[in-house]
MARROVEX-360021 format. One line per field, with one value per residue (C-alpha): residue in one letter; x, y, z. Coordinates in pm, 1 decimal, always signed. Each point is the difference from the previous one (the first is absolute). Layout:
res [A:...] .
xx [X:...] .
yy [Y:...] .
zz [Z:...] .
//
This chain:
res [X:X:X:X:X:X:X:X:X:X:X:X:X:X:X:X:X:X:X:X:X:X:X:X:X:X:X:X:X:X:X:X:X:X:X:X:X:X:X:X:X:X:X:X:X:X:X:X:X:X:X:X:X:X:X:X:X:X:X:X:X:X:X:X:X:X:X:X:X:X:X:X:X:X:X:X:X:X:X:X:X:X:X:X:X:X:X:X:X:X:X:X:X:X:X:X:X:X:X:X:X:X:X:X:X:X:X:X:X:X:X:X:X:X:X:X:X:X:X:X:X:X:X:X:X:X:X:X:X:X:X:X:X:X:X:X:X:X:X:X:X:X:X:X:X:X:X:X:X:X:X:X:X:X:X:X:X:X:X:X:X:X:X:X:X:X:X:X:X:X:X:X:X:X:X:X:X:X:X:X:X:X:X:X:X:X:X:X:X:X:X:X:X:X:X:X:X:X:X:X:X:X:X:X:X:X:X:X:X:X:X:X:X:X:X:X:X:X:X:X:X:X:X:X:X:X:X:X:X:X:X:X:X:X:X:X:X:X:X:X:X:X:X:X:X:X:X:X:X:X:X:X:X:X:X:X:X:X:X:X:X:X:X:X:X:X:X:X:X:X:X:X:X:X:X:X:X:X:X:X:X:X:X:X:X:X:X:X:X:X:X:X:X:X:X:X:X:X:X:X:X:X:X:X:X:X:X:X:X:X:X:X:X:X:X:X:X:X:X:X:X:X:X:X:X:X:X:X:X:X:X:X:X:X:X:X:X:X:X:X:X:X:X:X:X:X:X:X:X:X:X:X:X:X:X:X:X:X:X:X:X:X:X:X:X:X:X:X:X:X:X:X:X:X:X:X:X:X:X:X:X:X:X:X:X:X:X:X:X:X:X:X:X:X:X:X:X:X:X:X:X:X:X:X:X:X:X:X:X:X:X:X:X:X:X:X:X:X:X:X:X:X:X:X:X:X:X:X:X:X:X:X:X:X:X:X:X:X:X:X:X:X:X:X:X:X:X:X:X:X:X:X:X:X:X:X:X:X:X:X:X:X:X:X:X:X:X:X:X:X:X:X:X:X:X:X:X:X:X:X:X:X:X:X:X:X:X:X:X:X:X:X:X:X:X:X:X:X:X:X:X:X:X:X:X:X:X:X:X:X:X:X:X:X:X:X:X:X:X:X:X:X:X:X:X:X:X:X:X:X:X:X:X:X:X:X:X:X:X:X:X:X:X:X:X:X:X:X:X:X:X:X:X:X:X:X:X:X:X:X:X:X:X:X:X:X:X:X:X:X:X:X:X:X:X:X:X:X:X:X:X:X:X:X:X:X:X:X:X:X:X:X:X:X:X:X:X:X:X:X:X:X:X:X:X:X:X:X:X:X:X:X:X:X:X:X:X:X:X:X:X:X:X:X:X:X:X:X:X:X:X:X:X:X:X:X:X:X:X:X:X:X:X:X:X:X:X:X:X:X:X:X:X:X:X:X:X:X:X:X:X:X:X] .
xx [+0.0:+303.3:-54.5:-264.8:+80.2:+291.9:-90.0:+201.4:+138.1:-195.8:-329.7:+104.6:+88.7:-337.3:-191.2:+219.2:-260.9:-242.7:+269.0:+105.3:-358.5:-5.1:+331.6:-174.2:-204.1:+292.5:+313.1:+242.1:+94.0:-113.5:-343.2:-43.0:+98.6:-226.7:-295.9:+75.3:+11.7:-325.0:-183.2:+128.8:-134.6:-343.6:-18.0:+18.7:-288.2:-343.8:-234.2:-221.6:-376.4:-237.8:-371.4:-262.7:-347.2:-267.4:-345.6:-15.9:-312.8:+28.6:-32.1:+254.2:-53.8:+57.0:+297.5:+157.9:-40.2:+156.4:+279.6:+60.7:-9.1:+196.8:-258.5:+84.5:+374.6:+50.4:-204.9:+206.0:+321.5:-141.4:-101.1:+348.8:+156.2:-250.5:-198.1:+131.3:+14.0:-318.6:-365.6:-220.9:-174.6:+337.4:+111.7:-324.2:+48.6:+355.3:-108.3:-285.3:+248.4:+232.5:-286.4:-171.0:+249.5:-173.3:-346.8:+117.5:+209.2:-304.6:-187.3:+290.3:+24.8:-368.4:+22.8:+354.3:+86.5:+370.6:+110.6:+373.7:-9.7:-205.2:+249.7:+297.1:-138.7:-138.9:+313.6:+207.1:-242.8:-7.8:+379.0:+10.7:-249.1:+194.1:+324.4:-169.6:-149.3:+313.5:+233.1:-36.8:+104.3:+333.5:+53.8:+2.0:-340.0:-146.9:+162.3:-165.1:-339.8:+44.9:-210.7:+235.3:-53.7:+52.4:+246.1:+308.6:-170.6:-178.0:+325.0:+173.1:-280.0:-21.6:+366.8:+63.4:-33.1:-180.6:+185.0:+303.6:-33.8:+170.0:-223.8:-323.9:+36.3:+73.1:-313.9:-229.0:+135.2:-82.6:-353.5:-50.6:+125.5:-243.3:-284.1:+126.1:+17.3:-359.3:+106.1:-119.5:-318.1:+179.2:+273.9:-243.2:-174.5:+330.4:+96.4:-341.6:+15.8:+356.9:-115.9:-282.2:+248.8:+257.9:-248.2:-69.4:+266.8:-214.0:-372.2:-149.5:-355.6:-161.0:-257.7:-338.6:+73.8:-321.5:-361.6:-292.7:+172.3:+23.3:+372.5:+202.7:+147.8:+103.0:+169.0:+193.7:+95.8:+147.2:+179.0:+145.7:+197.4:+74.8:+362.8:-3.4:-300.9:-112.9:-340.2:-131.1:-292.6:-346.0:-309.1:-142.5:+332.0:+4.3:-356.3:+105.9:+324.9:-200.7:-233.6:+296.4:+136.3:-330.5:-171.1:-370.7:-129.6:+237.1:-118.6:-360.1:+106.1:+174.1:-304.7:-237.7:+189.1:+31.5:-372.0:-95.8:+167.5:-99.2:+366.3:+46.5:+263.0:+292.6:-113.5:-111.9:+215.4:+293.5:+38.6:-222.1:-209.2:-303.8:-312.3:-247.4:-40.0:-85.1:-250.3:-186.0:+0.5:-132.4:-283.8:-116.8:+31.5:-128.2:-241.3:-193.8:+238.1:-228.8:+92.7:+356.6:-75.0:+233.0:+271.1:-40.7:+351.8:+121.3:+65.7:+247.2:+92.7:-296.8:+214.8:+87.6:-346.6:-154.0:-362.2:-295.9:-9.9:+369.9:-49.0:-261.5:+238.8:+273.8:-226.6:-86.5:+368.7:+81.2:-251.0:+112.6:+361.1:-76.2:-187.8:+291.1:+243.7:-195.7:+4.9:+370.4:+108.3:-211.6:+189.2:+332.2:-104.3:-89.1:+323.1:+210.3:-118.9:+339.0:-124.8:-264.3:-258.7:-263.7:-249.5:+21.5:-150.4:-345.7:-206.5:-78.5:-156.5:-269.2:-353.6:-126.2:-355.2:-32.1:+219.9:+224.1:+355.1:+141.1:+301.5:+153.5:-319.0:-226.6:-244.1:-1.3:-227.2:+183.6:-38.5:+9.7:-91.1:+17.9:+295.9:-77.8:+354.2:+23.1:-80.9:-90.9:+132.0:+343.0:+3.5:+367.8:+0.8:+8.7:-272.4:+135.0:-51.9:+181.7:+279.7:+35.8:-10.5:+275.1:+224.7:-31.4:+66.7:+298.3:+138.7:-45.2:+198.1:+278.0:+58.2:-25.1:+357.5:-44.3:-131.3:+263.3:+266.9:-126.2:-8.9:+361.5:+86.6:-189.8:+193.3:+333.2:-45.8:-233.7:-7.7:-202.7:+211.8:+302.8:+269.7:+156.3:+214.5:-135.3:-362.9:-209.9:-261.8:-299.8:-353.2:-231.1:+108.8:+228.6:-238.9:+17.2:-172.0:-195.3:+319.3:+174.2:+229.6:+56.7:-268.5:+100.2:-197.8:-5.1:+154.6:-4.5:+25.5:+265.7:-95.0:+187.7:-8.1:+134.2:+276.9:+4.5:-375.2:+30.8:+302.2:-194.3:-298.0:+234.8:+150.8:-344.4:-110.2:+309.6:-47.9:-334.6:+193.6:+294.8:-15.4:+264.1:-204.6:-206.9:-371.4:-132.3:+213.9:-97.6:-370.5:+19.2:+187.6:-253.2:-290.0:+173.1:-59.6:-361.1:+104.9:+225.6:-296.1:-244.2:+152.1:-44.8:+375.7:+122.4:+251.2:-179.8:-345.0:+9.7:-369.6:-246.2:-173.6:-72.4:-375.6:-61.1:-288.1:-167.1:+21.2:-182.4:-262.3:-70.1:-161.4:+109.2:+312.6:+119.7:+105.6:+207.2:+247.9:+357.6:+211.4:+349.4:+307.3:+189.2:+269.8:-234.8:-88.5:+341.3:+222.3:-51.1:+217.5:+369.4:+119.1:-197.3:+151.3:+348.7:-63.4:-103.6:+299.5:+233.9:-150.7:+69.3:+354.5:-66.8:+253.5:+70.9:-97.4:-247.9:-169.4:-369.0:-274.8:-185.9:-339.9:-279.3:-331.4:-218.0:-131.7:+85.1:-321.2:+145.7:-350.3:-47.5:+330.1:+194.3:+372.8:+205.2:+301.3:-22.7:+204.4:+194.0:+105.8:+118.3:-278.9:-153.5:-311.0:-2.2:-303.4:+22.0:-377.5:-4.0:-329.0:-289.2:-209.9:+198.6:-5.9:-310.1:+145.9:+336.6:-103.7:+317.2:+166.8:+254.7:+370.8:+331.1:+338.6:+325.6:+328.6:+280.9:+339.6:-142.5:-272.2:-355.8:-287.3:-348.4:-207.9:-376.8:-186.4:-333.7:-200.8:+142.8:-236.1:+142.8:+311.1:-174.1:-76.3:+361.7:+135.1:-247.3:-3.4:+322.1:-196.4:+227.9:-143.5:-31.5:+252.4:+70.0:+324.7:+47.4:+363.9:+28.1:+356.3:+290.7:+347.5:+251.0:+233.5:-48.6:+4.4:+278.4:+27.7:+237.8:-300.3:-207.4:-15.3:+177.8:+275.6:+55.9:+23.4:+252.5:+212.7:+22.6:+106.5:+264.8:+134.4:+24.2:+178.4:+247.2:+83.5:+47.9:+234.8:+212.0:-6.0:+141.6:+259.9:+123.9:+6.9:-277.1:-163.3:+180.2:-128.4] .
yy [+0.0:+231.9:+92.7:+251.8:+372.0:+110.4:+95.5:+298.6:+37.0:+326.0:-190.4:-247.3:+279.1:+168.3:-321.5:-117.3:+23.3:-209.9:-249.1:-50.8:-96.2:-240.3:-148.3:-122.3:-241.5:-89.6:+11.5:-164.6:+27.6:-356.0:+64.3:+300.4:-193.3:-292.4:+236.8:+169.2:-339.5:-99.5:+320.8:-17.1:-356.3:+106.1:+265.8:-278.9:-206.5:+21.8:+270.1:-138.6:-29.7:+274.8:-62.3:+277.0:-29.7:+264.7:+45.0:-302.8:+140.7:-232.7:-318.6:-199.1:-344.4:+122.0:+208.5:-301.2:-208.8:+255.6:+45.6:-374.5:-67.5:+318.3:+86.0:-312.6:+59.2:-329.6:-200.2:+157.8:-124.8:-348.5:-28.2:+109.0:-278.7:-285.6:+94.7:-302.1:-254.0:+48.4:-25.9:+309.1:-145.8:-66.9:+357.0:+121.4:-220.3:+118.8:+365.5:-48.3:-157.2:+299.7:+246.4:-187.2:-255.5:-69.6:-53.8:-195.7:-239.0:-66.2:-111.1:-215.5:-175.2:-93.8:-137.2:-116.2:-349.0:+20.1:+314.1:-48.2:-44.5:+320.6:+190.0:-137.5:+122.8:+325.5:+103.4:-52.6:+215.2:+274.0:+10.7:+46.7:+291.0:+142.5:-6.6:+178.7:+282.4:+46.1:+15.7:+375.0:+79.4:-16.0:-291.7:+233.2:+147.3:-348.8:-101.5:+291.1:-131.4:-361.8:-135.8:-55.3:-367.1:-112.0:+266.7:-220.5:-284.0:+226.3:+177.0:-332.0:-113.8:+328.8:+15.8:-363.3:-86.5:-331.2:-76.1:-110.8:-377.8:+9.5:+284.9:-167.2:-263.1:+277.6:+194.4:-302.2:-102.9:+347.5:-28.0:-352.8:+110.8:+292.8:-242.1:-262.2:+249.3:+111.4:+351.7:-21.2:+205.0:+281.0:-6.5:+13.8:+295.8:+180.5:-47.9:+121.1:+316.5:+58.3:-25.0:+248.7:+228.9:-13.0:+24.5:+363.8:+235.1:+305.6:+61.0:+336.6:+69.7:+291.7:+86.2:-93.9:-283.1:+106.6:+19.8:-236.3:-338.8:-142.3:-76.0:+323.7:-68.3:-351.3:+142.3:+244.3:-281.3:-187.2:+309.3:+67.2:-322.0:+36.8:+36.3:+302.7:+216.0:+355.0:+164.6:+299.6:+114.9:-21.5:+206.3:-276.3:-38.9:+375.5:-9.8:-266.6:+179.0:+317.7:-192.8:-144.8:+354.4:+96.8:+191.1:-32.1:+35.5:-278.3:-219.4:+53.4:-66.9:-327.3:-117.6:+107.5:-191.0:-306.0:-3.2:+66.5:-329.0:-187.6:-36.2:+50.9:-276.1:+230.1:+245.3:-245.7:-310.6:+169.8:+307.9:-50.0:+312.1:-11.3:+42.2:-39.7:+373.0:+61.4:-287.9:+120.8:+362.4:-102.0:-214.3:+274.1:+279.7:-178.1:-257.7:-49.4:-211.4:+19.3:+363.8:-124.8:-188.8:+232.1:-108.5:-374.3:-139.9:-87.0:-373.6:-103.3:-341.5:-229.6:-226.0:+287.1:+149.0:+60.1:-97.5:+237.0:+97.4:+87.3:+200.2:+212.7:+74.1:+81.3:+235.1:+191.0:+33.3:+88.4:+286.5:+128.4:+19.5:+146.7:+292.6:+54.1:-5.8:+267.1:+221.8:-47.5:+54.3:+317.6:+127.4:-66.7:+182.4:+305.7:-18.1:-30.4:+245.6:-51.4:-345.7:+167.2:-261.3:+225.0:-116.2:-353.7:+110.1:-126.2:-26.0:+374.5:-38.9:-237.8:+118.8:-276.8:+144.2:-19.9:-311.7:+150.6:+117.6:+278.3:-103.7:+230.3:+203.8:-301.2:-151.1:-378.1:-211.2:-182.3:-378.9:+24.0:+286.3:-165.2:+179.5:+33.1:+114.0:+282.9:+352.6:+203.6:+313.7:-160.2:-312.4:-97.6:-6.7:-351.9:-77.1:-68.4:-375.2:+10.6:+200.6:-260.0:-287.4:+152.5:+60.9:-367.1:-118.5:+233.0:-143.0:-354.5:+88.9:+176.9:-284.3:-288.2:-128.2:-226.5:+284.7:+249.5:-261.5:-57.6:+374.8:+27.5:-270.8:+190.7:+316.0:-180.1:-194.4:+241.9:+335.3:+196.6:-125.6:-219.5:-9.5:-343.0:-103.4:+266.3:-60.0:+274.4:-152.4:+178.7:-104.9:+238.7:+321.5:+298.8:+297.5:+156.3:+288.8:-41.9:+41.0:-285.0:+236.4:-61.2:+172.6:+213.7:-91.5:+219.8:-177.8:+212.8:+325.4:-119.3:-101.4:-323.8:-239.8:-338.4:-139.9:+297.0:-44.4:-371.0:+61.5:+264.9:-234.5:-275.1:+230.7:+114.6:-361.6:-65.9:+325.2:-127.8:-281.2:+208.8:+22.7:+275.2:+236.2:+274.9:-69.1:+254.1:-140.4:-354.1:+87.3:+161.9:-299.7:-238.7:+193.4:-22.6:-377.5:+79.7:+221.9:-281.5:-241.0:+209.5:+338.4:+101.7:+34.0:-265.4:-222.1:-295.6:+100.5:+265.9:+20.0:+290.9:-140.0:-318.0:-35.3:-201.6:+219.8:+5.2:-376.8:-52.2:+271.4:+111.8:-229.1:+204.8:-178.2:+317.9:+127.3:-313.9:+84.4:+56.8:+167.3:-143.2:+223.7:+53.3:-248.6:-293.9:+107.1:+132.5:-278.2:-194.9:+262.0:-96.8:+363.0:+64.3:-310.3:+111.1:+344.5:-152.4:-236.5:+290.9:+199.6:-289.4:-44.0:-350.5:-74.2:-293.6:-173.8:-234.8:+241.3:-36.9:+136.3:-270.3:+78.7:-178.9:+152.5:-24.2:-346.2:-76.4:-80.0:-286.5:-118.9:+321.1:-49.6:+246.6:-66.6:+25.2:+106.8:+364.1:+278.3:-228.5:-226.6:+281.3:-44.4:-308.6:-13.3:-304.5:+24.0:-346.7:-26.8:-210.4:+154.2:-221.7:+310.4:+87.5:-336.5:+101.7:+331.1:-145.4:-346.6:-129.3:+12.2:+255.9:+4.7:-41.1:+74.2:-193.0:+163.8:-254.9:+11.8:-65.6:+263.3:+81.3:-243.0:+126.8:-278.9:+5.1:-200.7:-173.2:+37.3:-205.7:-264.0:-100.1:-124.6:-331.4:-46.2:+85.6:-268.2:-277.9:+30.7:+185.9:+277.5:+292.9:+343.1:-35.5:+251.6:+108.1:+180.2:+291.3:+70.4:+376.0:+29.5:-234.9:+146.8:-85.8:-148.8:-101.7:+291.0:-38.0:+138.1:+253.4:+151.2:+59.9:+253.1:-257.6:-12.6:+376.1:-34.6:-284.5:+194.1:+286.9:-244.7:-144.7:+350.3:+71.7:-329.8:+76.6:+329.1:-187.0:-241.8:+290.6:+154.9:-326.2:-32.6:+358.8:-17.8:+254.7:-271.1:-288.5:-354.6] .
zz [+0.0:-4.8:-363.8:+115.0:-1.6:+213.4:+359.8:+124.4:+353.3:+23.6:-45.6:+269.6:+242.4:-61.7:+79.2:+284.7:+277.9:-197.4:-106.1:+364.5:+82.9:-294.2:+117.5:+317.8:-214.4:-229.1:+218.6:-248.1:-366.6:-61.4:+158.0:-233.7:-313.1:+96.1:+36.0:-334.9:-173.2:+174.0:-103.5:-357.6:-20.5:+126.3:-273.7:-257.3:+139.5:-170.0:+131.2:+280.5:-60.5:+111.4:+51.4:-22.1:+156.0:+50.3:+151.1:+226.1:+168.7:+297.4:-211.7:+197.0:-160.2:-355.3:+118.1:+172.7:-312.3:-235.6:+252.4:+23.4:-374.0:-73.2:-268.4:-194.5:+24.2:+185.1:-251.6:-280.6:+162.0:+74.3:-368.9:-109.1:+205.5:-37.9:-311.2:-189.7:+282.5:+207.8:-98.7:+34.8:+308.2:+166.6:-68.7:+157.1:+305.6:+47.6:-27.6:+248.9:+239.3:-34.5:+63.8:+285.8:+136.9:+333.9:-141.8:-306.5:+214.2:+219.0:-313.1:-121.0:+338.0:-26.7:-354.8:-77.2:+122.6:-76.2:+179.1:+0.2:-378.3:-28.9:+215.1:-194.7:-335.8:+135.5:+187.2:-314.2:-199.8:+263.7:+16.0:-378.3:+24.1:+292.6:-197.6:-284.9:+209.6:+208.9:-299.7:-37.1:+356.1:+178.8:+236.0:+297.2:-93.4:-35.4:+329.1:+181.8:-107.6:+96.9:+286.4:+291.9:+73.3:-362.2:-112.2:-18.8:-186.2:-249.1:-75.1:-65.1:-230.1:-192.1:-83.8:-85.1:-364.2:-28.6:-327.9:+196.2:+58.1:+342.5:+112.0:-106.1:+270.6:+254.0:-95.4:+7.4:+342.1:+132.2:-137.0:+138.2:+340.9:+1.2:-73.5:+246.5:+286.7:-59.8:-99.0:-361.8:+46.6:+179.5:-259.8:-293.6:+161.1:+55.3:-366.6:-124.9:+208.4:-117.2:-364.3:+69.2:+171.0:-279.9:-287.9:+91.5:+123.6:+58.6:+28.3:-98.5:+116.4:-179.8:+260.9:+143.6:+237.5:+178.7:-111.4:-29.5:+40.4:+350.3:+15.5:-15.8:+344.7:-110.8:-310.0:+219.1:+238.8:-298.6:-127.7:+345.1:-32.5:-372.8:-104.6:-226.2:-80.0:-57.4:-15.2:-189.2:+215.1:-153.5:+86.2:+222.7:+182.8:+64.8:+136.2:+254.0:+81.2:+61.2:+230.9:+188.7:+39.3:+164.9:-283.7:+92.3:-357.0:-112.2:+288.8:-110.2:-360.8:+88.5:+194.4:-276.5:-272.3:+225.9:+80.6:-360.7:-95.5:+316.6:+88.8:+371.8:+30.9:-73.9:+267.2:+266.6:-42.9:-168.7:+214.0:+303.8:-68.5:+227.0:-214.9:+285.5:+76.7:-366.9:-4.4:+308.7:-117.1:-343.6:+133.4:+234.1:-255.3:-312.7:+147.3:-321.4:-206.2:-306.0:-34.1:-30.0:-322.1:-189.7:+242.1:-42.8:-39.1:-350.5:+6.6:-265.8:+123.8:+71.4:+220.0:+231.8:+11.8:+343.1:+67.2:-35.5:+366.3:+2.6:-319.5:+176.3:+288.9:-247.9:-193.7:+319.8:+89.4:-359.7:-0.2:+339.1:-106.1:-345.0:+158.3:+239.8:-293.2:-190.2:+309.4:+68.4:-359.4:-11.9:+307.2:-177.9:-320.1:+206.3:+203.3:-317.8:-265.0:-173.7:-108.9:-216.3:+101.0:+156.9:-264.4:+146.9:+332.8:-95.7:+318.0:-1.2:-346.7:+123.2:+68.0:+226.2:+19.2:-379.5:-21.2:-268.6:-59.0:-221.2:-209.3:-259.9:-16.7:-47.7:+251.4:+53.0:+223.8:+283.1:+24.0:+381.8:+233.6:+342.0:+161.4:+371.0:+87.1:-253.8:+121.4:-311.6:+174.0:+53.8:-218.4:+46.9:+379.1:+143.9:+253.8:+352.0:-57.7:-333.4:+160.3:+275.4:-251.5:-218.1:+302.2:+93.4:-353.7:-33.8:+324.9:-141.6:-314.4:+189.3:+246.4:-249.4:+21.4:-303.5:-218.1:+116.7:-64.3:-354.7:-66.1:+117.2:-255.0:-271.8:+86.2:+4.9:-324.4:-171.5:-175.7:-255.0:-289.1:-61.2:-266.5:-47.5:-297.1:-236.5:+97.9:+160.3:+232.4:+147.6:+84.8:-181.7:-165.4:-40.9:-43.1:-349.9:-178.5:-324.7:-208.2:+181.0:+192.2:+373.4:+205.7:+299.9:+313.4:+307.6:+299.1:+312.9:-198.4:-249.0:-355.4:-79.7:-292.7:-106.0:+213.9:+242.1:+54.3:+79.9:+224.8:+195.6:+39.4:+118.6:+264.2:+116.6:+51.7:+212.3:+191.2:+131.3:+171.4:+118.6:+379.0:-4.0:-221.6:+164.1:+58.3:-248.2:-283.9:+84.5:+13.8:-344.4:-140.7:+156.1:-155.2:-338.5:-22.7:-86.2:-290.9:-122.9:+12.2:-204.7:-89.9:-365.6:-65.4:+240.8:-184.2:+161.9:-127.3:-273.8:-85.4:+15.3:+309.1:+193.2:-44.1:+318.2:+121.1:-341.9:-40.7:+328.9:-11.9:-358.9:-254.9:-303.8:-124.4:-172.7:+345.6:+64.7:-275.3:+109.6:-268.8:-18.9:+0.5:-326.0:+97.5:-58.1:-355.3:-106.5:+133.6:-322.7:-169.1:-12.2:+7.4:+321.0:+163.4:-105.6:+147.4:+333.3:+9.4:-82.7:+286.9:+239.4:-128.7:-133.8:-273.7:-225.8:-322.4:+166.0:+237.9:+89.7:+219.7:+193.6:+159.8:+184.5:+113.7:-311.7:-92.1:-362.2:-186.5:-198.5:-86.4:-202.2:-175.7:+214.8:-0.8:+321.3:-206.4:-103.6:-160.2:-238.3:+285.2:+229.5:+254.0:+156.6:+215.4:+223.4:+222.7:+151.0:-30.4:+315.3:+116.1:-105.9:-59.5:-307.8:-174.2:-193.0:-114.1:-97.1:-113.1:+163.5:+338.3:-102.6:-67.0:+171.0:-148.7:+14.3:-101.3:-24.4:-165.3:-346.2:+12.8:+107.5:+11.7:+65.9:+149.3:-42.5:+263.2:-12.3:+324.7:+285.7:+136.6:+337.5:+173.3:+65.4:-367.2:-88.7:+234.9:-79.7:-378.7:-59.3:-169.5:-34.0:-68.8:-376.1:-119.9:-351.4:-49.7:-231.9:-64.3:+26.6:-117.4:-4.0:+19.8:-273.9:+258.7:+363.1:+241.1:+253.6:+353.0:-157.1:-188.1:+316.6:+284.8:+213.5:-261.3:+22.7:+378.8:-27.8:-251.4:+250.9:+270.9:-231.7:-75.4:+375.3:+64.1:-279.1:+173.1:+327.2:-177.8:-123.6:+350.3:+142.9:-274.9:+36.0:+377.2:+75.3:+211.9:+167.3:-42.9] .
//
């Protein structure tokens, strides 16, 4: 490596303090050269695989499956290895085993008479798959991921070539011993999890872990133990983060969405939020459940549907919390004129005597006029009972250790946008004007656009959780979560309005229309995408924008790949509600060393079905672009980082050789 440019003594002297620190880790010339050789070698390995998912909407089972099968990445590798030697059914069985080792082994034990034969064959197959997926990592990286009790044996098996006659006997003795000592099941499981772990190096989640599905907390539990992930916050995540920060309108919003979809599991079982005060308040205040017909929960999944009696309770609670939300959001619009949302304070426009409301100069009949807690003279004030209820609920959110813990994870791993290997990731939008130029949005008195806007939003979100900030600043930042959820120029929403009130209370569908921001219509234009990527400093020949948020209506022929391949929309379509609009269960994206594969999924049936019949999510793969040659680590962000480290180590080497630092 000494053929690089000459390093002058002046440079060494300038960096001496830093080099002395580095010398603590590499105290000898030979330790420096070893590390340089090691890093140079890593640069020439294939680029590790990245996996992009979006809009999980609390659908934990489908999420777990896509995570386990690496969006078909594992099946692709198994086919590469065994395509010519195994039958289709055997390939399916092997894949099911890799995805669900515990459950699949239980089935095998019940049906297979000759277990040791099964283990013998299966272990050999798994070792072959393991070798294949570990081939693009250094030994030390693989070693770090080995399960402790089997680490030594797995390492032996991975690095022994079975072509060598003498070694074949050695390998089969190891396998027989594993079976003989009754450790085969544990060993199979360890290998399967290792394959899952090595098939994906990094997981990117483009927002909306939360929403109508019942398993958001389970998804976050899984992510908490996941090796390498990042999150671009979605609008539903922000609503929950706002609630966890104590924003009362967000708390009401979270409860309203949960009750609307009859999903109280996340709140009650996931986070221990006590719903009893709301239930008692609702039954006393809205005793006639028939009047709550508008508020009957939307039941998307017949298997999860509560009975009729429960639905009535839920509708009473749903109405109670919706009314509270409309009051609280009205208070926020009045407290924050800078949001420009005064026209969304709607309760003052109701005439309850006449049973009508004035919107944009037009009078509409209300579908419901029973509002015992609304005082027409001061419509946004909570009644004393509502006030008491919200204080209790706020307390529940603030002291939920599990929820606060998950929010800390979402702050640590998450942000408004991410830039990874020439891809710009964000959940919904970057606000634009009608000409496709970046739109300036007023944040706390400063007009900001593009990257500066998203950075300021990111800092405001963190400020709400900063114990060292002063109270006034924190209160303002906490209020701001509501603007992020439904503000007209919020990068997480970017529509003219959120027509929640209209959808409940006004029959005329014209009032339900929400006009999308220009970003959603103009992002199909390659020049607009280039302008946005330039503004975010994303460079490179293969750069892209990747979004979630809007379900792709594949049934209507909409394509998830836009702007001549510069933009991809991968709403995971996990939410059952969207299967009708999309005709599919959405997309995930895999970016491996040979290029991008966009994977289109058919709706997921159930984990049980997947284990019993080996039904994978039927995935069809569209190749987005394949690179001319394999991408190496050298071509990635990690590569740039390693090259810097190598340059520093080369300086340290010179410092040792010229006597600036003693070995």
